[in-house]
C-alpha positions in Angstrom: -1.7 18.4 9.7 -4.6 15.9 11.0 -6.2 12.5 10.5 -9.5 14.4 10.3 -7.5 15.7 7.0 -8.5 13.7 3.9 -5.7 11.7 2.2 -4.2 13.4 -1.1 -1.9 13.1 -3.3 0.3 16.2 -2.1 0.5 15.2 1.9 0.9 11.6 1.8 3.8 9.0 1.1 3.4 5.3 0.3 5.7 2.6 2.0 5.6 -0.7 1.2 7.7 -3.0 3.5 8.8 -6.7 3.4 6.6 -7.9 0.3 9.0 -10.6 -0.4 8.2 -14.4 -1.0 9.3 -16.2 2.2 7.2 -13.3 4.0 4.6 -13.9 2.1 4.8 -17.7 2.7 4.1 -16.8 6.5 0.4 -14.9 5.5 -2.3 -16.8 6.8 -5.2 -13.9 7.3 -5.9 -13.2 3.6 -5.3 -15.1 0.1 -1.9 -14.7 -0.9 -3.1 -13.9 -4.7 -5.4 -11.3 -3.3 -3.0 -9.8 -1.1 -0.5 -9.3 -4.2 -3.4 -8.0 -5.9 -3.9 -5.5 -3.5 -0.5 -4.5 -2.9 0.2 -3.9 -6.4 -3.4 -2.3 -6.9 -1.6 0.5 -4.4 1.3 1.1 -5.9 -0.6 1.8 -9.0 -2.5 3.8 -7.4 0.4 6.2 -6.3 2.2 6.1 -9.6 -1.3 7.7 -10.5 -0.9 10.3 -8.7 2.9 10.8 -8.7 2.8 10.2 -4.6 6.3 9.8 -3.3 7.3 5.7 -2.5 9.4 3.7 -0.7 10.0 0.2 -1.1 12.2 -1.2 1.7 13.1 -5.3 2.3 14.9 -7.4 4.6 17.6 -9.8 4.4 16.7 -10.4 0.8 19.6 -12.8 -0.5 19.9 -14.8 3.0 16.3 -15.5 3.6 13.5 -13.7 2.1 14.0 -13.4 -1.7 13.4 -10.5 -3.8 10.3 -7.8 -3.4 7.5 -9.5 -5.8 8.7 -8.3 -9.7 5.4 -7.3 -10.3 5.1 -5.0 -7.5 9.0 -3.6 -8.3 7.7 -3.1 -12.6 5.3 -0.4 -11.1 8.6 1.9 -10.0 11.4 0.7 -11.7 13.3 4.0 -11.1 13.0 2.9 -7.2 16.1 1.1 -5.5 14.4 -1.0 -2.6 16.4 0.1 1.0 18.0 -3.2 2.0 17.8 -3.6 6.0 18.6 -6.4 8.6 16.1 -5.2 11.7 13.0 -6.3 11.4 11.9 -3.1 12.5 12.2 -0.6 9.4 12.0 2.5 12.0 15.4 1.1 13.5 17.1 1.5 10.1 18.8 4.9 9.3 18.7 4.9 5.7 14.9 4.2 5.8 13.9 6.7 8.3 16.1 9.6 6.2 14.0 8.3 3.2 10.8 8.7 4.9 11.8 12.2 6.5 13.5 13.3 3.1 9.6 12.9 1.6 8.4 16.0 3.6 5.4 14.2 4.4 3.9 13.6 7.9 1.0 11.2 6.6 2.5 7.8 6.0 0.3 5.1 4.1 2.0 1.7 5.3 1.9 -1.5 4.2 4.1 -4.3 5.2 4.6 -8.5 5.8 4.0 -9.2 8.4 1.4 -7.2 10.7 2.5 -8.2 13.7 6.1 -7.2 12.9 6.7 -5.1 10.2 4.0 -3.1 10.5 3.3 -2.6 14.0 7.0 -1.8 15.1 7.4 1.0 12.3 4.0 2.5 13.2 4.0 2.7 16.6 7.5 4.2 16.4 6.2 6.5 13.8 3.6 7.7 15.7 5.8 8.0 18.5 7.8 10.7 16.5 4.6 13.0 15.2 3.9 11.2 12.1 0.4 10.1 11.2 -0.3 6.6 10.1 -2.3 4.6 8.3 -2.6 1.4 7.8 -3.1 -0.7 4.5 -5.1 -3.6 6.5 -5.5 -5.5 2.8 -1.9 -5.1 1.6 -0.9 -6.3 5.1 -0.5 -9.8 6.1 -0.4 -11.7 9.4 0.8 -15.3 10.5 -3.0 -16.2 11.4 -6.2 -14.0 11.6 -5.8 -13.3 15.1 -2.0 -11.9 14.8 -3.5 -9.6 12.0 -6.5 -8.3 13.7 -4.6 -8.0 17.2 -2.2 -5.8 15.7 -4.5 -3.9 13.9 -6.3 -2.9 17.2 -2.9 -2.4 18.9 -1.9 0.1 16.4 -5.4 1.5 16.2 -5.4 2.2 20.0 -1.9 3.7 19.5 -3.1 6.3 16.8 -3.0 4.5 13.7 -5.4 4.9 11.3 -6.9 1.4 9.0 -7.8 1.8 5.4 -8.0 0.0 2.4 -6.2 0.1 -1.1 -9.1 0.7 -2.9 -10.6 2.9 -0.2 -7.0 5.2 -0.7 -7.6 5.2 -4.5 -10.6 6.6 -4.2 -9.7 9.4 -1.8 -7.1 10.6 -4.1 -9.0 10.5 -7.3 -12.5 12.3 -4.6 -14.0 13.8 -7.9 -15.0 12.4 -11.2 -14.8 15.8 -13.2 -10.9 15.1 -12.0 -10.4 14.4 -15.9 -6.3 14.1 -15.8 -6.5 10.8 -13.7 -10.0 9.4 -14.8 -9.2 7.5 -17.5 -5.7 5.7 -15.4 -8.1 5.0 -12.2 -10.7 3.3 -14.2 -7.9 1.1 -16.0 -6.4 0.4 -12.6 -10.4 -0.6 -11.0 -11.2 -2.8 -14.3 -7.8 -4.5 -13.4 -7.6 -4.9 -9.8 -11.2 -4.2 -8.5 -12.8 -7.5 -9.2 -16.4 -6.8 -9.3 -16.2 -3.2 -9.3 -14.1 -3.5 -12.2 -16.3 -5.6 -13.8 -19.3 -3.2 -13.3 -17.3 -1.0 -14.7 -16.7 -2.5 -17.9 -20.9 -3.4 -17.5 -21.8 0.1 -17.4 -19.1 1.2 -20.6 -21.2 -1.6 -22.6 -24.3 -1.2 -21.4 -25.0 2.5 -20.7 -22.0 4.0 -22.6 -22.1 2.1 -25.5 -18.3 1.7 -25.8 -16.8 -0.8 -28.4 -15.1 -3.9 -27.5 -11.9 -3.3 -25.9 -9.3 -5.7 -27.3 -6.9 -7.4 -24.9 
């Protein structure tokens, strides 16, 4: 495995850490509705391509609240791993779940960037995993906190990516028709101007019939 090898559905795992209400309240580097949109979109991308996915939460009932229902709804079959530690990599059940996937490329999103993303990223790198930190599905308590944490992880060897980059890296070739329609549906729903452009092209170029809500 190498960071020079592209991500694909057979070599990576998606990990979502602490996308919970109380953690989102503290996010200040990105609009929180955008953050939720991006995070749910990334989870849906993983589902389209059957990528192993892990949800983990911290102090759900005593402090943080349940993981966003929109995120859980993407994978209702997954039971989140509940923790008390701020650092997921210090939780034995979480590490066991990661290792059970057999994948060395970890695509991680977390709240907050400076804690729940940075800590496990540094430790996973230290154990020989390749970590891809998704910058627009993670949030910190300030712009500076988020950016300096990304800097620290990159200096340690992590690779910064965005959710749509991961989606298109998984698809890669528009001739892959088995996932094409699902990817386009996801783009329409979650990709903003890109999705609007797809609707325009379908209408004006391809003469598609009107889509009903």
